[in-house]
LOKOL-129384 format. One line per 5 residues: their letters; for each residue x, z, y of C-alpha. Coordinates in steps of 0.001 Angstrom, whole numbers, plus 500000, padded with zeros to 6 digits. Last residue first. Example, Ala and Ser with C-alpha at 12.3 -4.5 7.8 and 13.67 -1.06 7.14 Angstrom:
BEGIN
SA = 513670:507140:498940  512300:507800:495500 .
***
This chain:
BEGIN
FDQLV = 346055:110999:577923  344357:108302:575839  341415:107909:578265  343782:107275:581159  341086:105606:583293 .
GPHIL = 337276:105407:583358  336373:109109:583642  338662:109714:586613  338040:113074:588255  340228:113769:591265 .
LTTEV = 340149:117524:591873  341100:117846:595489  342805:120719:597260  342618:122985:600295  340040:121043:602279 .
DPEDE = 339675:122626:605747  342937:120909:606759  341265:117484:606731  343718:114708:607629  346540:115569:605210 .
LRQLE = 344137:116386:602401  342301:113125:603135  345605:111234:602903  346234:112748:599482  342717:111753:598457 .
SQLAQ = 343261:108158:599551  346591:107982:597697  344921:109303:594561  342205:106661:594821  344872:103964:595203 .
LLEDE = 346674:105308:592126  343399:105205:590230  342913:101573:591217  346382:100755:589913  345760:102708:586697 .
NEAES = 342632:100802:585778  338853:101106:586068  338768:103336:589116  335316:104651:590031  336860:107967:590976 .
VVFRV = 334755:111094:590884  335545:113584:593641  335553:117363:593572  336896:118818:596822  338004:122419:596612 .
RNKVL = 337609:124364:599861  334178:125797:599027  335324:129290:600116  334337:130614:596698  336181:127748:595017 .
ERKAF = 339269:128409:597149  339359:132113:596292  338743:131439:592611  341547:128868:592385  344340:130920:593958 .
PCLNY = 345518:132808:590862  345688:129593:588834  345477:130009:585074  343390:133162:585610  341642:132711:582253 .
GVVVE = 338198:132641:583854  339452:130866:586972  341029:127896:585193  338779:128029:582140  335267:129074:583134 .
EVWQR = 335262:128185:586838  337349:125034:586446  335234:123919:583482  332016:124577:585426  333364:122512:588317 .
SASVV = 334143:119660:585952  330687:119806:584361  329001:119833:587787  331164:116985:589065  330374:114868:586005 .
QSENM = 326674:115708:586259  326585:114680:589922  328401:111434:589164  325998:110392:586396  326606:111133:582761 .
***
């Protein structure tokens, strides 16, 4: 899958499962407002993933129009 397909599949999962089953009462509102950032990490190990997480946390601090980030990491934590 390319990055666009990964983001699309992840967004669909959030819409169908998280919003569909009302697992997070705020998710639908933020999706509709396009305030959820979907980002695919190219991290290949846990240290790189931690750096990506730190970058996304900083982005949330710097960009108040982004409510949350879904950090997608297809190359790390495969056994989780």
